C-alpha positions in Angstrom: -7.5 -1.2 9.8 -7.9 2.2 11.3 -10.1 4.8 9.7 -10.0 8.7 10.0 -12.7 11.1 9.2 -11.7 13.4 6.3 -13.7 16.6 6.2 -14.5 17.0 2.5 -16.8 20.0 2.7 -20.5 20.4 2.5 -20.8 19.2 -1.0 -22.2 15.6 -1.2 -20.3 15.1 -4.6 -16.9 15.7 -3.0 -14.4 13.2 -3.9 -10.8 12.2 -2.8 -8.7 12.8 -5.9 -5.4 11.8 -4.3 -4.1 10.2 -1.1 -0.6 9.0 -0.2 1.3 7.9 2.8 5.1 8.2 2.9 5.4 5.3 5.3 6.7 7.1 8.3 5.9 10.7 9.3 3.0 12.0 7.2 0.4 11.5 4.6 -1.6 13.8 2.3 -5.2 13.8 1.2 -6.5 15.9 -1.7 -10.2 16.3 -2.4 -12.0 18.4 -5.0 -11.7 21.4 -2.7 -9.2 20.7 0.0 -5.6 19.8 0.6 -4.8 18.1 4.0 -1.5 17.0 5.6 -1.7 14.5 8.4 0.9 13.2 10.8 1.9 9.5 10.1 2.6 8.4 13.7 0.4 6.2 15.8 -1.6 9.2 17.0 -2.7 10.9 13.7 -3.1 14.7 13.8 -4.1 17.0 11.0 -1.1 19.2 10.6 -2.5 21.5 8.0 -5.4 22.1 5.7 -6.2 24.4 2.8 -9.9 24.8 1.8 -10.4 26.5 -1.5 -12.9 29.3 -1.4 -16.0 29.7 -3.7 -14.3 32.4 -5.8 -11.3 30.2 -6.5 -13.5 27.2 -7.4 -15.6 29.4 -9.7 -12.5 30.9 -11.5 -10.2 27.8 -11.7 -12.4 24.8 -11.1 -12.1 21.9 -8.7 -8.9 20.0 -7.9 -8.6 17.1 -10.4 -5.2 15.5 -9.7 -2.3 15.9 -7.3 1.4 14.9 -6.9 3.4 14.8 -3.7 7.1 14.7 -3.0 7.4 13.8 0.7 11.2 14.3 0.8 10.8 17.9 -0.4 7.4 18.3 1.4 5.9 19.7 -1.9 2.4 19.1 -3.1 1.3 20.1 -6.6 -2.4 20.1 -7.4 -3.9 20.4 -10.9 -7.2 22.2 -11.2 -9.9 21.8 -13.9 -8.7 24.9 -15.9 -5.2 23.2 -16.4 -3.5 25.4 -13.8 -1.1 24.0 -11.2 -1.2 25.0 -7.6 2.1 24.5 -5.7 2.3 24.0 -1.8 5.3 23.6 0.4 4.8 22.4 4.0 7.4 23.2 6.6 9.0 20.2 8.3 7.2 19.4 11.6 9.4 18.0 14.4 
């Protein structure tokens, strides 16, 4: 198996709350404070990352759950205050 370093921030209590591979071109990893999109090819590249800032975490809480629709390239992330963040990644060719 291959392993890849996921930057999860400086917090030692940081956890991965969701990870999914669509089998061909990309996979997504969501931690308590980040959303990351990686290429799914032989050479893995981080295609995008959103790191939530301290104010957002204070007001809305950490990420607690996520859902991903690879065909539509949409990621929805639920936060502790029961709000839903919605992200759309453009297709990478």
